[in-house]
KOLMARMAR-9017 format. One line per 5 residues: number of its first residue (from 1); their letters; for each residue x, y, z of C-alpha. Coordinates in Angstrom, 2 decimals, decimal comma, padded with zeros to 5 digits. Layout:
<pts>
NUM	A	X Y Z | ...
</pts>
This chain:
<pts>
1	MRVIY	127,21 198,26 093,85 | 128,25 201,79 093,90 | 130,93 201,48 096,58 | 132,13 198,11 094,73 | 132,07 200,07 091,78
6	KIARL	134,42 202,87 093,41 | 136,75 200,39 094,75 | 137,17 198,88 091,25 | 137,79 202,08 089,64 | 140,36 203,07 092,19
11	ELSNL	141,80 199,35 091,58 | 141,86 199,62 088,24 | 143,74 203,44 088,44 | 146,04 201,66 090,80 | 147,33 199,14 088,04
16	FYSPV	147,90 201,91 085,68 | 150,32 203,43 088,19 | 151,77 200,15 088,71 | 155,19 199,18 085,89 | 153,79 195,70 086,48
21	AWFLL	150,40 196,31 084,76 | 151,88 198,17 081,66 | 154,69 195,78 081,15 | 151,88 193,11 081,16 | 149,83 195,07 078,53
26	VVLVF	153,21 195,42 076,23 | 154,01 191,76 076,56 | 150,74 190,64 075,89 | 150,57 193,01 072,38 | 153,84 192,11 071,31
31	VAGFQ	153,42 188,43 071,36 | 150,02 188,73 069,93 | 151,76 190,76 067,05 | 154,55 188,64 067,00 | 152,22 185,28 066,85
36	FTGKL	149,59 186,72 064,49 | 151,72 188,75 061,86 | 154,18 185,41 062,07 | 151,35 183,38 060,37 | 150,05 186,20 058,48
41	EELAR	153,42 186,74 056,21 | 154,30 183,11 056,42 | 150,39 182,33 054,20 | 150,95 185,72 052,35 | 154,24 184,23 050,99
46	AQAYG	152,88 181,15 050,59 | 149,63 182,68 048,48 | 152,20 184,58 046,64 | 154,49 181,71 045,01 | 151,02 179,69 044,14
51	SSLYA	149,93 177,47 047,29 | 146,30 176,99 048,01 | 145,29 178,41 051,63 | 142,61 176,48 053,53 | 140,88 177,55 056,48
56	LSGNI	142,79 180,76 057,29 | 140,58 181,72 060,32 | 141,53 178,79 062,09 | 145,09 178,59 060,67 | 145,95 181,94 062,22
61	FYGLG	143,62 182,15 065,53 | 142,25 178,93 066,86 | 143,85 176,04 065,46 | 146,95 174,24 066,28 | 149,47 176,54 066,96
66	GLWGT	146,99 179,56 066,94 | 147,12 182,94 068,45 | 144,36 181,99 071,17 | 146,24 179,27 072,46 | 149,33 181,09 072,49
71	MKEVF	147,43 183,83 074,68 | 146,17 181,09 077,14 | 149,79 180,22 078,22 | 150,61 183,70 078,46 | 147,84 184,35 080,75
76	FFGMP	149,05 181,47 082,56 | 152,09 182,73 083,36 | 151,43 186,82 083,41 | 148,33 186,66 085,50 | 150,09 185,66 089,23
81	LLTMG	152,45 189,02 088,08 | 149,27 191,07 087,80 | 147,36 189,58 090,77 | 150,06 188,88 093,33 | 149,63 192,29 095,08
86	LLSQE	145,83 192,40 095,17 | 145,47 192,02 098,98 | 148,76 191,46 100,05 | 149,82 194,38 098,79 | 147,23 195,77 101,64
91	HSLGT	148,80 194,15 104,26 | 152,49 194,73 103,84 | 151,66 198,27 103,39 | 149,70 198,56 106,35 | 146,52 200,21 104,41
96	IKLLY	144,39 196,94 105,32 | 143,63 198,45 108,73 | 142,14 201,78 106,97 | 140,01 199,35 104,82 | 138,98 197,22 107,81
101	SSPIS	138,15 200,53 109,71 | 136,08 202,14 107,14 | 132,57 201,78 106,64 | 132,74 199,16 103,78 | 132,16 195,26 104,22
106	TRQIV	134,83 192,79 103,15 | 132,53 191,72 100,42 | 132,25 194,99 099,19 | 136,11 195,29 099,13 | 136,82 191,68 097,41
111	AGKYL	134,41 192,18 095,20 | 135,79 195,79 093,77 | 139,32 194,36 093,94 | 137,89 191,55 091,70 | 135,72 194,24 089,45
116	GIMFY	138,45 196,12 088,91 | 140,97 193,45 087,65 | 138,20 192,53 085,50 | 137,92 196,27 084,12 | 141,67 195,50 083,16
121	GLLVM	140,80 192,34 081,42 | 138,24 194,15 079,20 | 141,16 196,24 078,17 | 143,28 193,34 077,27 | 140,31 191,59 075,19
126	ALLCV	139,90 195,12 073,22 | 143,65 195,08 072,46 | 143,31 191,36 071,42 | 140,42 192,60 068,89 | 143,23 194,38 066,67
131	PVAVG	144,51 191,64 065,36 | 140,98 189,79 065,00 | 139,76 193,45 062,93 | 142,99 192,85 060,78 | 142,05 189,46 060,19
136	AVVID	138,47 190,37 059,17 | 139,67 192,77 056,42 | 142,39 190,50 055,05 | 140,59 187,20 055,17 | 137,86 186,71 052,58
141	NFEWQ	134,82 185,25 054,62 | 136,64 185,57 057,85 | 134,73 183,28 060,62 | 134,27 186,20 063,12 | 131,72 183,99 065,43
146	TVLTG	134,33 181,39 066,13 | 137,28 183,77 066,63 | 135,32 185,78 068,95 | 134,22 182,74 070,71 | 138,10 182,13 071,29
151	LLGLY	138,05 185,49 072,81 | 135,00 184,79 075,29 | 136,72 181,81 076,30 | 139,85 183,78 076,99 | 138,13 186,11 079,05
156	LLWGL	136,12 183,63 081,03 | 139,77 182,18 081,70 | 141,03 185,47 082,78 | 138,43 185,92 085,14 | 139,08 182,47 086,89
161	YSAVG	142,88 183,31 086,88 | 142,13 186,36 088,68 | 139,38 184,79 091,20 | 142,38 182,48 092,36 | 145,09 185,00 092,51
166	LFMST	142,60 187,31 094,72 | 142,20 184,41 097,00 | 146,01 183,84 097,02 | 146,73 187,52 097,54 | 144,66 187,10 100,81
171	LTTYQ	147,09 184,16 102,19 | 150,24 185,90 102,92 | 151,68 189,46 102,79 | 154,45 188,48 100,41 | 153,57 189,10 096,68
176	LVSAV	156,08 186,55 095,29 | 154,51 183,68 097,61 | 151,28 184,78 096,50 | 152,31 184,85 092,51 | 153,70 180,82 093,36
181	CMLGM	150,74 179,55 095,56 | 148,48 180,94 092,11 | 150,84 179,30 089,73 | 150,75 176,09 091,85 | 146,81 176,29 092,42
186	VFVLR	146,24 176,87 088,70 | 148,94 173,89 087,61 | 146,57 171,52 089,83 | 143,61 172,59 088,02 | 145,34 171,55 085,07
191	VVSNV	146,21 168,02 086,58 | 143,54 167,56 088,95 | 141,51 165,47 086,52 | 144,18 162,81 086,62 | 143,62 162,19 090,49
196	GQEYP	141,13 159,46 091,77 | 139,87 158,40 088,13 | 139,86 154,56 089,49 | 137,28 155,75 092,26 | 133,87 156,63 090,48
201	VVRDI	132,59 159,21 093,03 | 136,06 160,87 093,14 | 136,16 160,56 089,26 | 133,24 162,86 088,61 | 134,76 165,60 090,98
206	TYWLS	138,14 165,99 089,74 | 137,09 165,61 086,05 | 134,81 168,58 086,62 | 137,50 170,70 088,32 | 139,75 170,07 085,46
211	IESRA	140,52 173,62 083,67 | 142,25 171,02 081,27 | 140,13 171,56 077,90 | 137,59 174,09 079,25 | 138,97 176,98 077,47
216	DNFIK	140,07 175,12 074,39 | 136,36 173,85 073,69 | 135,64 178,15 073,08 | 138,96 178,31 071,12 | 137,54 175,97 068,43
221	GLICS	134,55 177,52 068,75 | 132,16 175,48 070,90 | 129,87 177,19 073,50 | 128,58 174,62 076,30 | 126,43 175,58 079,20
226	EDVLY	128,89 173,41 081,25 | 131,96 175,20 080,66 | 130,61 178,79 080,64 | 129,13 177,57 084,25 | 132,40 176,01 085,07
231	FVILS	134,32 179,28 084,90 | 131,21 181,04 086,86 | 130,98 178,34 089,47 | 135,12 178,14 090,01 | 135,33 182,19 090,09
236	VMFVC	132,65 182,44 092,01 | 134,36 179,63 094,75 | 137,58 181,38 094,80 | 135,91 184,90 095,59 | 134,06 183,63 098,46
241	FAVLR	136,97 181,70 099,89 | 138,98 185,29 099,69 | 135,64 186,38 101,46 | 135,96 184,23 104,30 | 140,09 184,35 104,48
246	MQMGR	139,57 188,15 105,27 | 136,47 188,01 107,39 | 138,05 185,18 109,49 | 141,10 187,15 110,17 | 139,23 189,55 111,92
251	ERRTG	137,14 186,86 113,88 | 137,74 184,88 116,75 | 136,80 181,16 115,72 | 137,97 177,64 116,08 | 140,00 175,76 113,38
256	WSKAA	136,95 173,57 112,42 | 134,43 176,28 112,29 | 136,66 177,92 109,92 | 137,36 174,86 107,56 | 133,60 173,97 107,72
261	RYVGV	132,98 177,32 106,09 | 135,47 176,50 103,16 | 134,07 172,97 102,96 | 130,46 174,16 102,99 | 131,09 176,81 099,95
266	FVAAM	133,47 173,92 097,71 | 130,61 171,07 098,58 | 127,91 173,84 096,85 | 130,75 174,68 094,05 | 131,02 170,48 093,46
271	LLGYL	126,85 170,20 093,55 | 126,57 172,74 091,20 | 129,22 171,62 089,29 | 127,66 168,14 089,10 | 123,86 169,51 088,43
276	TSRPM	124,92 171,40 085,77 | 127,22 168,85 083,95 | 124,44 166,51 083,39 | 124,12 165,77 079,50 | 119,81 166,46 080,35
281	VKFYY	120,77 170,08 081,18 | 123,93 171,24 078,99 | 123,02 173,33 076,11 | 125,52 173,86 073,38 | 126,15 176,64 070,28
286	DSTYT	129,01 175,54 067,68 | 130,01 178,83 065,96 | 132,35 177,19 063,62 | 131,27 177,59 059,93 | 131,90 173,92 059,04
291	KSNTL	129,98 172,47 062,51 | 133,20 170,60 062,86 | 132,10 170,34 066,94 | 128,97 168,75 066,08 | 127,93 165,68 064,70
296	SETSQ	127,21 165,69 060,83 | 124,18 165,76 059,41 | 124,12 162,27 058,70 | 124,56 160,98 062,18 | 122,01 163,67 063,81
301	EIVNG	119,28 162,33 061,28 | 120,39 158,55 062,96 | 120,78 159,55 066,43 | 117,23 161,08 065,94 | 115,65 158,19 064,70
306	LEGGL	116,25 156,35 067,69 | 113,45 156,12 070,27 | 113,78 154,97 073,75 | 117,02 154,21 076,08 | 120,44 153,36 074,99
311	TITTY	123,49 151,41 076,77 | 127,01 151,40 075,89 | 128,79 148,75 077,60 | 132,44 148,64 077,29 | 134,25 145,47 078,28
316	SNLLG	138,01 145,77 078,49 | 140,37 142,94 079,11 | 143,26 143,55 081,19 | 145,16 141,22 079,15 | 143,82 142,20 075,87
321	YDYRL	146,39 142,96 073,38 | 144,11 144,84 070,23 | 143,10 147,72 072,82 | 142,95 148,28 076,67 | 141,39 150,52 078,66
326	TPRNV	141,81 150,82 082,67 | 139,49 152,62 084,97 | 141,82 155,57 085,53 | 140,91 156,74 081,74 | 137,18 155,89 081,81
331	RRDMD	136,40 159,52 081,69 | 138,48 160,24 078,95 | 136,60 157,56 077,07 | 133,31 158,77 077,79 | 134,67 162,04 075,91
336	RYENF	134,24 159,93 072,77 | 130,36 160,10 073,16 | 129,95 163,52 073,85 | 128,68 164,40 070,41 | 126,14 161,66 070,74
341	LRFKP	125,07 162,52 074,27 | 124,52 165,77 073,19 | 121,61 164,61 070,89 | 120,85 161,59 073,06 | 121,61 162,52 076,63
346	ETKLR	119,59 159,78 078,19 | 122,29 157,34 076,69 | 123,82 155,16 079,40 | 127,68 154,43 079,47 | 128,82 151,25 081,37
351	YVFYY	132,49 150,10 082,06 | 133,68 146,32 082,79 | 136,95 145,40 083,39 | 138,12 141,61 083,38 | 141,06 139,51 082,86
356	AADTA	141,15 136,62 080,59 | 143,56 135,14 078,11 | 143,94 131,77 075,81 | 147,37 130,75 077,63 | 147,89 129,00 074,60
361	SAAFK	147,92 131,42 072,11 | 151,17 132,76 070,55 | 150,73 136,47 072,13 | 149,87 135,15 075,82 | 153,27 132,96 075,33
366	HYHGN	154,96 135,98 073,99 | 154,49 138,23 076,76 | 154,31 136,33 079,96 | 155,59 132,55 079,04 | 154,43 129,94 081,25
371	RTVEE	152,58 132,15 083,49 | 148,83 131,15 084,70 | 146,15 133,65 083,74 | 146,45 134,75 087,61 | 149,90 135,16 087,54
376	AARYT	150,04 137,23 084,57 | 146,87 139,41 085,55 | 148,76 140,30 089,10 | 152,00 140,87 086,62 | 150,10 143,31 084,39
381	ADFAK	148,21 144,98 087,26 | 151,57 145,73 089,29 | 153,28 146,84 086,10 | 150,23 149,68 085,57 | 149,97 150,19 089,41
386	DNLRR	146,42 149,10 089,24 | 144,46 147,05 091,31 | 143,52 143,67 090,32 | 140,56 143,44 092,39 | 138,76 145,88 090,28
391	YLSPE	138,95 143,37 087,34 | 136,43 140,58 087,12 | 138,28 136,93 087,06 | 137,65 134,39 083,88 | 135,09 132,26 086,08
396	EIAKN	133,14 135,65 086,09 | 133,37 137,04 083,02 | 133,13 133,97 081,07 | 129,21 134,10 081,67 | 128,98 136,83 079,37
401	ADVVS	128,47 135,43 075,99 | 129,11 138,41 074,00 | 132,81 138,82 075,54 | 133,16 134,97 074,78 | 132,02 134,92 071,20
406	HGYKF	134,46 137,93 070,46 | 137,19 136,16 071,73 | 137,85 138,56 074,87 | 138,62 141,38 072,56 | 138,02 144,87 073,48
411	LSVVE	134,41 145,32 072,76 | 131,74 147,61 073,26 | 128,20 146,41 073,28 | 125,51 148,93 072,16 | 122,00 147,79 073,34
416	RENGQ	118,41 149,36 072,92 | 115,56 149,08 075,43 | 113,87 146,63 073,10 | 117,05 143,94 073,51 | 118,64 145,07 069,90
421	KAYLR	122,37 144,83 070,31 | 125,43 145,89 067,94 | 129,27 145,80 068,58 | 131,88 148,25 068,41 | 135,44 147,03 068,35
426	AFNDT	139,14 147,94 068,65 | 140,75 148,36 064,70 | 144,40 147,34 064,02 | 145,45 150,96 062,64 | 146,93 153,68 064,86
431	RRLPS	143,70 155,40 066,02 | 142,30 152,33 067,29 | 139,02 153,14 068,46 | 135,75 154,07 066,22 | 135,02 157,21 064,78
436	EKEIS	131,91 159,10 064,74 | 131,50 157,37 061,05 | 131,76 153,69 062,97 | 129,90 154,56 065,81 | 126,88 155,78 063,42
441	AVLRR	127,10 153,05 061,37 | 126,62 150,76 064,02 | 123,78 152,98 065,54 | 122,21 152,60 061,82 | 121,50 148,93 062,33
446	FIKPA	118,90 149,73 064,78 | 116,75 151,76 062,51 | 117,72 150,80 058,76 | 118,16 147,16 057,74 | 121,63 146,52 056,68
451	PRIGF	122,45 145,94 053,25 | 123,38 142,07 052,58 | 126,33 141,35 050,47 | 127,19 137,71 049,34 | 130,20 136,70 047,84
456	LETNT	130,13 133,65 045,78 | 131,85 130,63 047,10 | 130,88 127,78 044,79 | 134,29 127,15 042,61 | 136,70 128,04 044,76
461	ERRLS	136,29 132,25 043,79 | 138,24 134,56 045,64 | 137,53 134,04 049,17 | 135,79 136,41 051,65 | 137,40 134,64 054,89
466	GRGNG	140,83 133,78 052,98 | 144,08 136,06 053,36 | 145,49 135,16 050,33 | 146,32 138,18 048,39 | 144,13 137,39 045,67
471	DYHSL	140,89 137,25 048,47 | 138,88 139,76 049,93 | 139,43 139,40 053,77 | 140,23 142,62 054,13 | 136,03 143,41 053,49
476	ADEGH	134,77 141,72 056,34 | 137,82 141,65 058,88 | 136,19 143,06 062,12 | 139,89 144,55 062,88 | 139,91 146,85 059,48
481	RFSLV	138,08 150,16 060,39 | 137,41 150,53 056,58 | 135,77 147,09 056,20 | 132,55 146,72 054,81 | 131,33 144,77 057,80
486	NQGFD	132,38 147,99 060,05 | 130,57 150,74 057,84 | 127,44 149,03 058,23 | 127,00 146,56 055,75 | 126,41 142,69 056,67
491	VFSVR	128,90 140,88 054,73 | 128,94 137,29 054,37 | 129,77 133,74 052,00 | 127,40 131,75 050,10 | 127,66 128,96 048,21
496	LPEDR	125,38 127,51 045,08 | 122,96 125,63 044,90 | 122,92 124,88 048,72 | 121,91 128,81 049,30 | 119,51 129,15 046,20
501	SVVLD	116,91 130,89 047,73 | 119,17 133,06 049,91 | 120,80 134,18 046,70 | 117,75 134,82 044,67 | 115,50 136,38 047,75
506	SLDVL	117,60 138,16 050,41 | 120,36 139,60 048,96 | 121,05 143,10 047,79 | 124,29 142,74 045,87 | 125,99 139,56 044,93
511	MVSDP	129,79 139,45 044,11 | 131,13 136,84 041,42 | 134,48 136,89 041,29 | 137,49 134,84 039,46 | 135,83 131,06 039,37
516	SGDYA	138,83 128,37 039,35 | 136,25 126,16 037,08 | 132,93 126,44 034,84 | 129,81 126,51 036,82 | 127,50 123,66 037,00
521	PEVME	124,20 124,60 034,45 | 122,12 124,86 037,67 | 124,39 127,18 039,23 | 124,75 129,40 036,14 | 121,04 129,36 035,60
526	TLREY	120,47 130,65 038,90 | 123,13 133,49 038,43 | 121,00 134,48 034,91 | 117,74 134,21 036,78 | 119,43 136,60 039,63
531	VRRGK	120,05 139,35 036,98 | 116,87 138,82 034,94 | 115,24 139,47 038,57 | 116,88 143,05 038,47 | 119,24 142,28 041,14
536	NLILA	122,47 144,14 041,91 | 125,91 142,55 041,28 | 129,31 142,45 040,64 | 131,27 140,15 038,29 | 135,27 140,32 038,62
541	VKPDS	137,66 138,11 036,38 | 140,76 137,33 035,33 | 142,21 136,95 032,09 | 142,50 132,90 032,61 | 138,79 133,18 033,89
546	YERVA	136,58 135,19 031,99 | 135,57 132,38 029,55 | 133,98 130,39 032,58 | 131,30 133,41 032,94 | 130,96 134,15 029,43
551	PLASD	127,29 133,30 029,39 | 126,36 135,43 032,14 | 128,72 138,32 030,45 | 126,55 137,67 027,56 | 122,97 138,43 029,05
556	LGLSF	124,92 141,74 030,12 | 125,92 142,45 026,52 | 129,61 142,58 027,58 | 132,54 140,49 026,60 | 136,52 140,51 027,27
561	EPGIL	139,26 140,77 024,98 | 141,76 137,82 024,90 | 145,07 138,18 026,32 | 146,89 140,55 028,94 | 145,87 144,71 029,37
566	VETPR	149,38 145,99 029,13 | 151,06 149,52 028,99 | 154,18 151,20 028,05 | 156,68 149,58 030,26 | 158,39 151,65 032,77
571	EEVPA	161,37 150,94 034,96 | 159,24 151,12 038,61 | 156,41 148,19 037,90 | 155,88 145,44 035,52 | 154,00 146,36 032,24
576	NVVSC	151,22 144,37 033,40 | 150,25 146,49 036,57 | 148,32 149,58 034,40 | 147,45 152,88 035,79 | 143,81 153,52 035,45
581	EIPEA	141,41 156,54 035,96 | 137,85 157,47 035,68 | 136,59 159,09 032,82 | 134,39 162,06 033,19 | 131,57 160,07 031,96
586	GQAGY	131,87 157,76 035,13 | 132,89 159,88 037,51 | 129,24 160,99 038,63 | 128,03 157,78 039,92 | 131,27 157,59 042,36
591	SRYFN	131,80 161,46 042,95 | 130,05 161,08 046,30 | 132,62 159,02 047,98 | 135,84 160,69 046,44 | 137,43 163,37 045,04
596	VRQFA	138,06 162,26 041,65 | 141,04 164,59 040,69 | 142,81 163,91 044,32 | 142,73 160,03 043,93 | 143,40 159,99 039,91
601	NYTVP	145,14 156,54 040,25 | 143,87 152,79 040,26 | 146,27 149,95 039,79 | 144,82 146,51 037,80 | 147,48 144,07 037,88
606	GASPI	146,66 141,49 035,14 | 143,45 142,67 033,62 | 141,03 141,64 030,93 | 140,12 144,64 028,58 | 135,99 144,86 028,68
611	VVKGA	134,39 145,23 025,71 | 130,70 146,45 025,48 | 128,35 145,13 022,76 | 124,95 145,99 023,88 | 121,87 144,14 025,11
616	GGFTY	119,31 143,36 027,75 | 118,29 147,38 028,28 | 121,61 148,26 030,08 | 122,65 151,73 029,84 | 126,82 151,17 029,68
621	TPTLV	129,30 153,55 031,57 | 132,99 153,33 031,54 | 133,96 154,18 034,83 | 137,67 152,99 034,77 | 139,99 153,11 031,73
626	TKDKR	143,52 153,23 031,19 | 145,38 156,50 031,71 | 148,26 154,89 029,00 | 145,95 155,68 025,82 | 148,41 153,45 023,79
631	AWNER	147,71 150,28 026,02 | 147,04 146,94 024,47 | 145,88 143,47 025,19 | 149,39 141,34 025,31 | 148,76 137,57 024,07
636	QTIDF	152,18 136,53 023,43 | 154,44 137,59 026,74 | 153,89 136,02 030,13 | 157,02 136,92 031,96 | 156,90 140,58 032,39
641	INERA	159,38 140,82 035,14 | 162,28 139,51 032,63 | 160,73 140,44 029,16 | 160,17 143,40 027,32 | 156,28 143,41 025,94
646	TADTL	155,92 145,06 022,99 | 152,32 145,57 020,71 | 152,19 143,08 017,69 | 149,63 144,10 015,59 | 149,79 140,89 013,57
651	HGERV	148,68 138,61 016,43 | 145,55 141,08 017,38 | 147,23 143,08 019,91 | 145,32 146,65 019,40 | 146,89 149,62 020,53
656	GERTV	144,34 152,14 022,22 | 142,61 153,28 025,48 | 140,70 150,25 026,88 | 138,20 150,09 029,67 | 138,74 147,75 032,62
661	MVSLT	135,55 148,32 034,78 | 131,72 149,35 033,76 | 128,69 150,34 035,37 | 125,70 148,85 034,09 | 122,01 150,42 035,06
666	RTVND	118,51 149,72 033,55 | 114,93 149,41 034,87 | 113,23 146,41 036,20 | 110,01 146,26 037,91 | 110,04 149,94 038,75
671	REQRI	113,52 149,89 040,09 | 116,93 150,84 038,92 | 119,16 147,48 038,69 | 122,98 148,37 039,29 | 125,97 146,23 037,83
676	VVMGD	129,37 146,53 037,92 | 131,76 144,83 036,28 | 135,83 144,40 036,62 | 138,22 143,07 034,05 | 140,74 142,74 037,44
681	ADLIS	139,19 140,73 040,09 | 142,44 142,27 041,72 | 141,08 145,38 041,85 | 139,90 145,47 045,38 | 141,56 142,08 046,58
686	EGELG	143,76 142,04 049,72 | 147,11 142,05 048,34 | 146,18 145,19 045,75 | 144,38 147,06 048,41 | 147,61 146,54 050,86
691	SSRRG	150,40 147,01 048,01 | 152,28 149,74 047,75 | 154,62 150,44 044,46 | 157,48 152,49 044,06 | 156,65 155,45 041,92
696	VSSAN	153,14 154,85 041,42 | 150,31 155,81 043,97 | 146,92 153,82 044,31 | 143,32 154,92 045,34 | 142,19 151,57 045,28
701	GVLTD	140,67 151,35 048,86 | 138,52 154,63 048,00 | 137,13 152,71 044,94 | 135,99 150,35 046,94 | 133,53 152,82 049,06
706	GIFGW	132,67 153,76 045,48 | 131,72 150,81 044,30 | 129,52 148,90 046,98 | 128,04 152,57 048,12 | 127,01 152,91 044,62
711	LVYDE	125,30 149,27 044,35 | 123,52 149,89 047,44 | 122,22 153,23 045,98 | 124,27 155,65 048,30 | 122,94 154,49 051,62
716	LPLRT	126,23 153,26 052,76 | 129,04 153,96 053,63 | 127,83 157,18 055,81 | 129,01 160,29 054,72 | 129,79 162,02 058,13
721	GHPRP	131,89 165,17 056,76 | 131,23 168,68 056,73 | 131,58 171,50 054,65 | 134,72 172,60 053,63 | 135,93 176,08 054,91
726	IDNHL	135,37 178,93 052,74 | 137,71 181,60 054,49 | 140,77 179,95 051,78 | 141,93 183,46 050,30 | 143,90 186,41 051,87
731	SLSMG	143,61 189,62 050,15 | 147,02 191,06 051,22 | 149,96 190,82 049,43 | 153,64 189,80 051,13 | 154,37 193,68 051,23
736	GASAV	151,28 194,40 052,60 | 151,97 191,34 055,35 | 155,23 193,07 055,95 | 153,33 196,35 056,81 | 150,96 195,08 059,29
741	TVVLK	153,96 193,47 061,03 | 155,52 196,54 061,60 | 152,74 198,47 062,87 | 151,37 195,31 064,97 | 154,72 193,75 066,09
746	WAFPA	156,70 196,98 066,79 | 155,06 200,36 066,49 | 151,70 199,07 068,50 | 153,55 197,64 071,48 | 156,32 200,68 071,30
751	AILVF	152,91 203,09 071,16 | 152,03 201,43 074,32 | 155,38 201,39 076,30 | 155,84 205,04 075,60 | 152,37 206,00 076,90
756	GAFVL	152,68 203,93 079,96 | 156,26 205,28 080,88 | 154,66 209,20 080,27 | 151,94 207,98 082,56 | 154,20 206,28 085,57
761	ARRRR	156,66 209,64 085,01 | 153,66 212,02 085,42 | 152,56 210,00 088,40 | 156,06 209,88 089,92 | 156,37 214,17 089,69
766	K	152,83 214,27 091,34
</pts>
């Protein structure tokens, strides 16, 4: 070990007698100072002008465009210059013969060279600690753990690049060729994950070999044992390659014998890589304050509550139009479940590929015309440069009831050992695939019964299955990410009197919305009995339908003002499209779901103002009131597009704040009953949730989560968010940031440049 240390010290001294080492130091320090101070000045300026800052440590160091990401790219281009002469220079100068004739083994030579370059890397890391120290001083609640985790990842990356460069320098006597070869090898390590992904055995090897996201995991604050061992194993592998290369240069061996030794080292490395990448043996540490690299506490509780094995089988249709996954993308798709595997490593992920389609559908006709399914599949596979033999035929996949019942769409079947099943689907948005929130909502179904939400469809109320502007299809649409069904609820239609027992016994929430006709006496009695039993309810009306539910509203101690709620007319929108807000008294119930100050506007197009009379022991909380405190109930104007509405007190049109939604609570049978009454059935309708009006913002979709979440006692929708960052203030003025820029961007690199020039000049004189 003493010999190795002496060689390392000699190599380090030789580096500092080389202009390349000093040049690289100056470049690294300048780029780091340029990147760091640029961000610092920008943030100091924004704060000085009154802007709120957010997550400063990540913004400067490990976020998108942060310092550590920049340093990673600098290493990629700078390391070949530093390592190209480690051993090739010994060959070109002839000093390799002296090394071979000395009583030093090849292993000691290679290890000493590698240790020397790693010592140099420690100096680089120490210089990078200067902006870290400055950040710790000027950023309140600095996330030093996350920042230092990124620095650890950079050092491990340095070690791997050094090992690759060391090996490449043994292959040629030309330093430039060595540098180019190193760049080529590192580039291969970056793109190797795309090689052989169609073949399961090759897929695991090439994906593990890829360096693509290894350092990035450290930079974003996640330490994983697999990533640490990846850098160690590959670094050792390339160092061993360098030893073999030097040893075999002094030995007479056949080509097969030499190749076998290289293959043996490579196979041993791959075997270790396979063993260390198994979910059961992986360990994690999330150094971020917000734990952004980890499942939320809610998701962890759900996953930890699952006993026994779990299998997720994903079915992808080559001819599917909602989302399509190919065998080449399997490993990337597996990464979506990485955080879940961390807490339930015994989970199995399976993938089934097939082709099937309805040839009469408009989508098939549009893309494939008169082709048969087989012809369309062959054309699509050829276009994607895929092999159709990897896909099951329509006859083979037709035996799978899950795929058939879901219309051959992209589907993941989540199944427990006890036979329980649930489904994950692709969504009709830009993200397409389920996120942690949707996956956790599905897993929750295995440990807790899903709340049952019934929509009454007796007198042609707003329909759950309808797609009209006034219907509620988006609340039950499997393709809509934020629909109730994808957030863990069971949603279905009920009819009375046919489903009387279902309504009274098994529902958690019943929604009665805007009936078009009077209810039969037995239906109304069932609804009143539902309320008397203490069950939760949503009652939504319109100006022309509130009288049809008057008996039920009377039991709740409510009534509705005649006329249509309007506000002071504006040019952008009709007067009957009223902007509402949640008053301070009503914020507590829904604050769990959204920031009231941020989402402060909710629109109601044609509402009936609610009047609280009081009855039945309820506590009443106004949950939505008009923002215009001079709103009124218009009784005369009907055409709000071509006519201008004005308040006429002679016709009973009173001016003042109006209530549009009320929350009611009372205790029945030792349980809190919760009821929401809305004066506008369009508040959460298909048309209003999807509307966009010039000059008027609307957060009705967020309010939907609040309403249904409150009615099921905050069990759903799941809260999968993380704590907010606390490093949101910069204790530095614009002048101070400018001073830091002068020091780190100009003075510090200049000092290193002058000192390096002095050392090199002194060396030359000697």
